N, C-alpha and C positions, 0 to 999 in steps of 0.2 A: 344186735339192736337192743336187747334187754339191758345190756350194760350201759348203753347210751341213755336209756330211759331212766335207769337207776341214778346215774350221775346227774341227770337233769332234775330228777325229783329232789335230790339232796339240796341243790342250789336254789330251787324255785321258791321255797318258803322265805328265804332271806332276800330275794330279788324283788324289789318293789318299784323298779324303773319300768314304767308303762309307756315310754315314748315310742313313737312309730318305728324309729330306727332300732331301738332295743328289741322291740317286738319281732322285727324282721330278723335280727341277728340271732335271737334265741330260738327261732323256728327251725324245725328240721328240714332236710333236703326237699321233701315233697311239698311242704307248705311254702318254702322259699321259691320253688319252681312255679307254683301256682301264682304267687305274688308277682313274680317277675313277668310271667306270661300276661297277667291282667294289666300290669303297668304298660307293657309293650303294646297290648291291644288298645289301651286307652289313648296312648300317645299317637299311634297311627290313626285312630278314629278321629282325634282332634285335627290331625293333619288333613285328613279327607274332608272334614267339616269345613275347615277354613278355606281349602281349595274350592269346594263347591259353592260356598257363599260368594267368593270372588267370581267364579265362573258364571253363576246365574245373574249376578249384577252386571257383569260385562256383556253377556250375550243379549240381555234384555235391552240395554242401552244401544248396542251396536245394531240390533235388529230393527229398532225404532228408526235409527238413522238410515239404515239400508232401505227399509220400505218407503220411507219419505222421499229418498232420492230416486228409487226405482219408479214410483208412480208419477214422478215429475219428469222422467226421462222421455225422449221422443219415441223411442221404440225399444223393445226388449233386446234386440240384436245389437243396437248401438250401445246400450247400457252394458251388455255382456262384454263387448269389445273394450270397454273402458275399465273393467274390473282388474285388479292386480292379480298376478299369477298365484299368489300365496294367501288367498282369503281363508280366514279361520272361523268366522262367524257362521253358525249352522244354517241360518237363512240364506246367506250369501252363497254358501257351499251348495245348498239344495238347488238354488237358482242356477248356479254355474254348471253343476253336473247335469241338470235337466236340459239346459240349453245346448250342452255338448252332444247330448243324445239326439235332441231335436235337429240340430244342424247336420248331424251324420245320417239322419233318416233319409233313405233313398225314396221310399214310397210314402206318399201323403194319405194313403188309404187307411181309414180307421185311426187317424193320427191322434185324435182326442182320447180314444180308449187306450192307445199304447202309451201316450204321455201321462195319463192318469195312473197307469201301472208303474211307470218309471218314477213318478213323483212319490207314490206310495212307498216303493223300495228305498228311495233316497231319504224319505222321512225317517224310516226305520233305522237307516244307517246312521243318520245324525243323532237320533235319540239314544241309540246304543252307545254312542261316544259319550254323550252327556251322563248316562246312567252308570258309567264305569266307576266302580268304587261303592255303589249301592249295596252290592251283595256282602261286601265285608262289613258294612254298618249293620245290615240285617243280621248277619251271623253273630257279631259281637253282641247285639242287643238281645238275642235269643239264647246265647250259650254262656255269656259272661257270669250271669248270676249262678248257673249250675256249676261252673268251674270254680267260682268262689265257695259255693256250698260244699263241693268236694274237699277243698282245702280246710273248711270248717269242720267237716265230719272227721277228716284225718287228725286235725289238731285235738279235737275232743277225745278221740280214741286214745291218743297219746296221754292226754290228761288222766283218763280213767286207768290206763296202764300204770301211770305214776302213783295213783292212789293204791292200786293193788300191790305194787312193788314196795312202796314205803310203809304200807299199812297205816296210813295217816289220812283221815277223812277231812282234815282241816282245809278250809277254803283257800288258804294261802298256798297250798300245794298245787291246786288245779287253776287257780285264778290267772296266772301268767299264760298257761297253755290255752285256756279258753279265750283269753284276750287276743292271742295270736291267731286263733281259729276264727274269731269274729272279725279280725282285721281283714282276713281273706274274703269274707262275705261282704264287708264294706267296700273293698276294692272292686268286687264283682259288680256291685250295684253302681259304683262310681263309673265303671266302664260302660255298663249297659244302658243306663238312663239317658246320657247324652246321645248315644248311638241310636237308640230307638226314636227319640224326639227328632234328631237330625234326619233320620231315614224317612220318617213320615212327612216332614216338611219338604225335603228335596224330592220325594216321590210325587208330592202334590205339585211342586214347582215344575217338574218334568212333564207331568200331564198337561199343565197349563201351556208350556212351551210347545209341546206336541200339537195341542189344539191351535196354537198360533201358526205353526208351520202348515197345518192342514188348511187353515183359512187363507193363508197366503197362496197355497197351491191351487185352491179352488178359483181364487181371483185371477191368478196367473193363467190357469188353464182356460178361463173364459176369454182371454184376449189372444190366445194362439190361433 
């Protein structure tokens, strides 16, 4: 490793290319691994963000249409029989699963209490599907800055080793190494900030939708 640092120190002073690609190519294996990991986390985070944006837009519109049709229907059982077999909207799925349990119920004793329990379980089931991917966003938001900081510390350690080996305290010796190290920190923040903002937004959207399901459940329970 010392030989690598020595050869790196010799070429650093004359290398003034600070483009992002050059910074990546000059970085050692550890810093490159950190950079690639953060880029991968950032790409997957944006994939989750785009998917969730589309999901919430879709389920809110479909839920409005479903509730409007449901409350205009003659009866819950008639509306249930008209539903397609492959409903995807959480509100429609909640209603369908609950109606299946209701129709299968042999005893009508304490029906409201049992249906309330079934609705609660089904709401949790639907929300857990919506919340899929939230853990990844929260993990990236909380760990990406520290992963980037690890790459920064490692790169700065290499820069100081370059000073010791070359016996040259010129800024030109350490500037490229420090630039590579700070690049890792920047990528950590670039991955973390959108993930944190998106997690907070989607978590809030999920709570609002959960409240919507609960409101529908209460109104549905009142007509059983």
